[in-house]
C-alpha positions as CSV (number, residue, x, y, z in Angstrom):
1,M,119.7,92.4,86.6
2,V,118.2,89.9,89.0
3,K,115.7,87.3,87.9
4,V,113.0,86.4,90.5
5,L,110.4,83.6,90.5
6,V,107.2,84.4,92.5
7,I,104.8,81.5,93.3
8,S,101.9,81.2,95.5
9,D,99.0,78.8,96.6
10,T,100.7,75.5,95.6
11,H,98.4,73.6,98.0
12,G,100.6,70.5,97.9
13,N,100.7,70.1,94.1
14,Q,104.3,68.9,93.8
15,K,104.0,68.1,90.1
16,L,103.3,71.7,89.1
17,L,105.5,73.3,91.6
18,R,108.5,71.1,90.4
19,Q,107.6,72.0,86.8
20,V,107.9,75.5,87.4
21,L,111.1,75.3,89.4
22,E,112.7,73.1,86.7
23,R,111.5,75.6,83.8
24,E,112.7,78.7,85.7
25,Q,116.1,77.5,87.1
26,E,117.8,80.7,86.1
27,A,115.9,82.5,88.7
28,Q,118.4,83.6,91.6
29,I,115.4,84.5,94.1
30,I,112.4,82.8,94.8
31,F,109.3,84.0,96.7
32,H,106.5,81.6,97.8
33,L,103.5,83.7,98.9
34,G,101.9,81.0,101.1
35,D,99.4,78.4,101.3
36,F,101.7,75.4,101.7
37,Y,105.0,77.2,101.5
38,D,106.6,74.3,102.9
39,D,106.0,72.5,99.5
40,L,109.3,74.0,98.6
41,D,111.1,71.7,101.2
42,H,110.4,68.7,99.0
43,N,112.4,70.4,96.2
44,I,115.7,71.3,97.9
45,D,117.6,69.9,94.8
46,L,116.2,72.8,92.7
47,L,116.7,75.5,95.4
48,E,120.6,75.3,95.7
49,G,122.2,78.5,95.5
50,K,119.0,80.5,95.4
51,Q,117.8,83.0,98.0
52,V,114.3,81.9,99.2
53,F,111.7,84.0,100.9
54,R,108.4,82.7,102.2
55,V,105.2,83.9,104.0
56,P,102.6,81.5,105.7
57,G,99.3,81.3,104.2
58,I,95.8,80.8,105.9
59,F,96.3,76.9,106.0
60,N,99.5,77.3,108.2
61,S,98.6,77.3,111.8
62,G,101.5,79.8,112.6
63,Y,99.6,82.4,110.4
64,F,96.6,82.7,112.7
65,S,98.5,82.1,116.0
66,G,101.0,84.8,115.2
67,K,104.0,82.4,115.5
68,L,104.9,83.2,112.1
69,S,105.2,86.7,110.6
70,A,102.5,87.3,107.8
71,T,104.8,89.6,106.3
72,C,108.2,89.8,104.8
73,V,110.0,92.8,103.4
74,T,113.4,92.9,101.4
75,E,115.2,95.1,98.9
76,I,116.3,94.0,95.5
77,N,118.5,96.4,93.4
78,G,117.0,99.3,95.2
79,W,113.5,98.2,94.9
80,K,111.6,97.8,98.2
81,V,109.5,94.6,98.1
82,G,106.8,93.5,100.5
83,C,105.1,90.2,100.7
84,V,102.0,88.8,102.3
85,H,99.6,85.9,101.6
86,S,96.4,87.6,101.9
87,P,95.5,91.0,100.6
88,Q,94.0,91.9,104.2
89,D,97.6,91.8,105.4
90,I,98.7,94.5,103.1
91,P,98.2,97.2,105.9
92,K,100.7,95.4,108.1
93,L,103.5,96.3,105.6
94,P,105.4,99.6,105.6
95,R,104.3,102.4,103.5
96,N,107.4,103.2,101.4
97,L,107.3,99.9,99.2
98,D,107.8,100.0,95.4
99,L,106.3,96.4,95.1
100,I,103.7,94.5,97.1
101,M,103.3,90.9,96.4
102,H,100.3,88.6,97.6
103,G,98.5,85.4,96.9
104,H,95.4,83.9,98.4
105,T,92.7,84.8,95.6
106,H,94.3,82.6,92.9
107,N,93.7,85.4,90.5
108,P,96.9,86.6,88.6
109,N,97.1,90.3,88.3
110,I,99.5,93.1,87.9
111,G,98.2,96.6,89.1
112,K,99.3,99.9,90.6
113,Q,97.9,101.8,93.6
114,L,99.4,105.4,93.8
115,S,103.2,104.7,93.4
116,C,103.1,101.1,94.6
117,I,103.0,98.2,92.0
118,I,100.7,95.1,93.4
119,L,101.3,91.8,92.0
120,N,99.4,88.5,92.5
121,P,101.3,85.7,90.6
122,G,98.0,83.4,90.6
123,H,98.3,79.6,91.9
124,L,99.8,76.3,91.3
125,K,96.9,74.4,93.0
126,N,95.7,72.8,89.8
127,I,95.7,73.2,86.2
128,I,92.5,75.4,86.6
129,D,91.2,76.7,89.9
130,R,88.5,79.3,90.6
131,S,88.3,79.8,86.7
132,N,92.0,80.7,86.5
133,M,94.8,78.7,84.8
134,A,97.8,78.0,87.0
135,S,100.3,80.6,86.9
136,Y,103.3,82.2,88.3
137,A,105.4,85.3,87.9
138,I,108.9,86.1,86.7
139,L,110.4,89.5,87.8
140,E,113.5,91.0,86.0
141,I,114.9,93.7,88.3
142,S,117.6,96.2,87.5
143,E,118.2,99.4,89.5
144,T,116.1,101.4,87.1
145,Q,113.5,98.9,85.7
146,L,111.1,96.1,87.0
147,K,109.7,93.8,84.3
148,I,107.0,91.6,85.4
149,K,105.5,88.7,83.6
150,I,102.7,86.5,84.5
151,I,103.2,83.1,82.8
152,Q,100.5,80.4,82.7
153,I,101.6,76.8,83.2
154,N,101.2,76.0,79.6
155,C,103.9,78.6,78.9
156,N,101.5,81.2,77.5
157,L,102.4,84.8,78.7
158,K,99.4,86.0,80.3
159,E,100.4,89.6,81.2
160,V,103.7,91.7,81.0
161,N,104.2,95.2,82.3
162,T,107.5,97.2,82.9
163,F,107.8,100.0,85.3
164,K,110.6,102.6,85.8
165,K,112.1,103.7,89.0
């Protein structure tokens, strides 16, 4: 099983970002879904030995100029995973994905469209932003099962879903 940390929309909040990175040190893979993905660069000491994936958000000049790819696609234990910052970029992803992750709305959510799981981990911008408490997601991925937990910054479990391959 692989443990994955998914964060989004940190907007320069190093305190909340560092708190989550310290809390979830067991994560082997980290995804930052944009809006200030370079916030991770200030926490190199907590990223050692981890695989890191990032997509730019709308506040990154490379997002609109096209200098940076708005998408990221990878595979974890046989699960095809696609990432974007904004839901409007989802059509740029391949069609055969098992999981799509996005940020931008600051609204944590786990859903499903046809056979594809859709995840928004929420935000780490402030304790509360757009009426949503700061949150992130933890994925536990085996070859046959994907467990997704959305965890609020105060350690409350907001939502959990398990999906079979």
